[in-house]
C-alpha positions in Angstrom: 208.7 -99.8 48.3 210.1 -97.0 49.9 212.7 -94.1 49.1 215.2 -92.5 51.1 217.8 -89.8 50.8 220.7 -90.6 53.3 224.3 -91.5 53.6 225.8 -94.9 52.9 226.0 -96.5 56.5 229.7 -96.4 57.8 229.6 -99.9 59.0 230.0 -103.5 57.8 228.6 -105.3 55.7 228.6 -102.1 53.6 231.6 -101.5 51.4 234.1 -99.2 53.1 234.8 -97.3 49.9 231.1 -96.2 50.0 230.7 -95.2 53.5 229.4 -91.8 54.2 228.7 -91.2 50.5 225.2 -89.4 50.1 222.9 -91.9 48.3 219.4 -92.6 47.2 218.1 -95.7 48.7 215.1 -97.8 47.2 214.1 -100.0 50.0 211.5 -102.8 48.9 209.6 -105.8 50.6 207.7 -108.1 48.7 205.5 -110.8 49.9 205.7 -113.9 47.6 208.0 -116.3 45.6 211.3 -115.3 44.6 210.2 -115.5 40.8 207.2 -113.1 41.3 209.5 -110.8 43.3 211.9 -110.5 40.4 209.1 -110.0 38.1 207.5 -107.2 40.4 211.0 -105.3 40.5 211.9 -106.0 36.9 210.6 -102.5 35.8 212.8 -100.8 38.6 215.8 -102.6 37.7 215.4 -101.7 33.9 214.6 -98.1 34.6 217.0 -97.0 37.1 220.7 -96.3 36.8 223.1 -99.3 37.8 223.1 -99.1 41.6 226.1 -98.6 43.8 225.0 -101.6 45.9 222.4 -104.2 45.2 221.3 -106.2 48.4 218.1 -108.0 46.9 217.6 -111.4 48.1 215.3 -113.7 50.0 215.0 -112.6 53.5 212.9 -113.9 56.6 210.2 -111.9 57.9 212.0 -111.8 61.4 215.2 -110.8 60.1 213.6 -108.0 57.8 212.0 -106.7 60.9 215.3 -106.3 62.7 217.4 -105.4 59.7 218.2 -101.8 61.0 218.7 -102.8 64.7 222.6 -103.1 64.5 222.8 -99.5 62.9 220.1 -98.0 65.1 220.6 -99.2 68.6 218.8 -97.9 71.8 220.2 -94.7 73.2 220.5 -92.6 70.0 219.6 -88.9 69.7 216.6 -88.7 67.7 214.4 -85.8 66.3 211.6 -86.2 63.8 209.4 -84.2 61.6 206.9 -85.8 59.5 204.2 -85.2 56.9 201.7 -86.8 54.6 202.5 -86.2 51.0 200.1 -86.0 48.3 202.3 -84.9 45.4 206.0 -84.5 44.7 206.3 -81.2 42.7 209.6 -80.1 40.9 209.8 -77.4 43.5 209.4 -79.9 46.4 212.1 -82.3 44.8 214.3 -79.3 44.7 214.1 -78.7 48.3 214.6 -82.6 49.1 217.9 -82.4 47.0 219.2 -79.3 48.7 218.4 -80.6 52.3 218.6 -84.3 52.0 222.1 -84.1 50.4 223.5 -82.3 53.7 222.7 -84.4 56.6 224.2 -83.6 59.9 225.4 -87.2 60.6 225.7 -90.5 59.1 222.6 -91.8 60.3 220.2 -88.8 59.5 217.8 -89.4 56.7 214.5 -88.8 54.8 212.2 -91.6 54.0 209.1 -91.5 51.7 206.8 -94.4 52.6 204.0 -95.5 50.1 200.6 -96.9 51.8 199.9 -99.5 49.3 197.7 -102.5 48.5 194.1 -102.6 49.3 193.6 -99.2 50.6 193.9 -97.9 46.9 190.8 -99.9 46.3 188.4 -97.7 48.5 187.8 -94.2 49.2 189.9 -92.2 52.0 186.5 -92.2 54.2 186.6 -96.1 54.1 189.9 -96.3 56.0 190.8 -94.7 59.2 193.0 -92.2 57.4 193.0 -91.3 53.8 196.8 -90.4 53.1 198.8 -92.7 50.7 202.3 -91.3 51.1 204.1 -90.8 54.5 207.2 -88.7 54.7 209.8 -88.8 57.7 212.9 -86.6 58.3 214.9 -87.9 61.1 217.9 -86.3 62.6 220.0 -89.2 64.4 223.3 -89.5 66.2 224.6 -91.1 69.2 226.3 -87.8 70.6 224.1 -85.9 73.0 226.1 -82.8 72.1 224.6 -82.8 68.5 221.0 -82.9 69.7 220.8 -79.1 68.8 222.1 -79.6 65.3 219.8 -82.6 64.5 216.8 -80.5 65.7 217.8 -77.5 63.4 218.5 -79.6 60.4 215.5 -81.7 60.8 213.1 -78.5 61.3 214.7 -76.6 58.6 214.3 -79.3 56.2 210.6 -80.0 57.3 210.0 -76.4 56.9 211.2 -76.0 53.4 209.0 -79.1 52.2 205.9 -78.7 54.4 204.4 -76.0 52.2 204.3 -78.6 49.3 202.3 -80.8 51.4 198.8 -79.3 51.6 197.4 -82.2 53.5 198.4 -81.0 56.9 198.7 -84.0 58.9 201.2 -86.7 59.3 201.6 -90.2 60.6 200.9 -90.1 64.2 203.5 -92.8 65.4 205.9 -90.6 63.6 205.1 -87.5 65.5 207.1 -86.0 68.3 205.7 -84.9 71.5 205.9 -81.1 70.5 203.3 -81.7 67.8 199.7 -80.2 68.7 196.4 -81.9 68.6 195.6 -79.6 65.6 198.2 -82.1 63.6 196.4 -85.3 65.0 193.2 -83.9 63.8 194.5 -83.3 60.4 196.1 -86.6 60.2 192.5 -87.9 60.2 190.8 -85.2 58.1 187.2 -85.6 57.8 187.4 -89.1 59.3 188.4 -87.4 62.7 184.9 -86.9 64.3 183.7 -90.5 63.7 187.1 -91.8 64.9 186.4 -89.9 68.3 183.0 -91.7 68.7 184.8 -95.1 68.1 187.5 -94.2 70.8 184.7 -93.0 73.2 183.0 -96.2 72.9 186.0 -98.9 73.2 188.8 -96.7 75.0 187.0 -93.9 76.8 189.9 -93.7 79.2 192.3 -93.5 76.6 194.6 -96.2 78.0 196.9 -96.2 75.0 197.9 -92.3 75.3 201.8 -92.2 75.6 202.1 -91.4 71.8 200.1 -88.6 69.7 196.3 -90.1 69.7 192.7 -89.1 69.3 191.3 -87.9 72.4 187.9 -89.7 73.6 186.7 -86.8 75.9 185.4 -89.3 78.3 187.1 -91.0 81.5 185.0 -94.0 82.4 186.6 -97.5 82.2 187.4 -98.6 78.6 186.5 -102.0 77.1 189.7 -103.8 76.1 189.7 -106.5 73.8 192.7 -109.1 72.8 193.8 -108.3 69.2 193.5 -111.2 66.9 197.1 -112.9 66.1 198.6 -112.1 63.0 199.4 -114.8 60.4 203.2 -115.6 59.9 203.9 -115.2 56.2 207.4 -115.2 54.3 208.5 -112.0 52.8 211.2 -110.9 50.1 213.1 -107.9 50.9 215.5 -105.6 49.0 217.5 -102.4 49.4 218.8 -100.7 46.4 221.4 -97.6 46.9 221.4 -95.3 44.1 224.6 -94.2 42.4 225.9 -90.6 42.9 225.2 -87.9 45.1 221.7 -86.9 46.4 222.2 -83.8 44.2 221.6 -86.2 41.3 218.3 -87.4 42.1 
């Protein structure tokens, strides 16, 4: 279950009377039966205001993975700033309301992603990284002339909330190229040095190095292994768009 501040997409199948309206989005995905999904979402349905749009429905996994493709095609202008989040204080929420309610384009957004499931059953040092909430702020628009405005909004928003996120790191797959190696180290915290040893053993030439990554310090040929195939499982997905402007969060 993720939470977003954004505008209602100005495209079908979204109702035209809601296009461009600032909204809060509750984006959910449940792996299991439709009956169990309804029970899992019952508390949310009972404790939030009536949504502007309730798109909850069974969705095949492949369709859910491509749900945003039509809204976010290749070639858009993007600028991201990201953080791990340990706590949402009242002060941080106020900053989210102030910045998330005035996006520079219809596509720009803020998402909070929980890292759920079995990771909560173990200590932070038992997984590669120990954060349990990830935040992404993204300025997005098709017009190259808006690149500077997107970057400014994203950076200002991030600066306003970053001080409330003492973890210091962020999900590396969301990091832009202008993030330094200190941010990568902060992403893994006390696990970083052990992960460097793993990288030195299995990928000493740093083959997968286009994105932000852990540097192995060595340049000898790496050991490459084919990853095991992931099982295909049915999923249930839903998206709830909250009533009112972002300032009503």
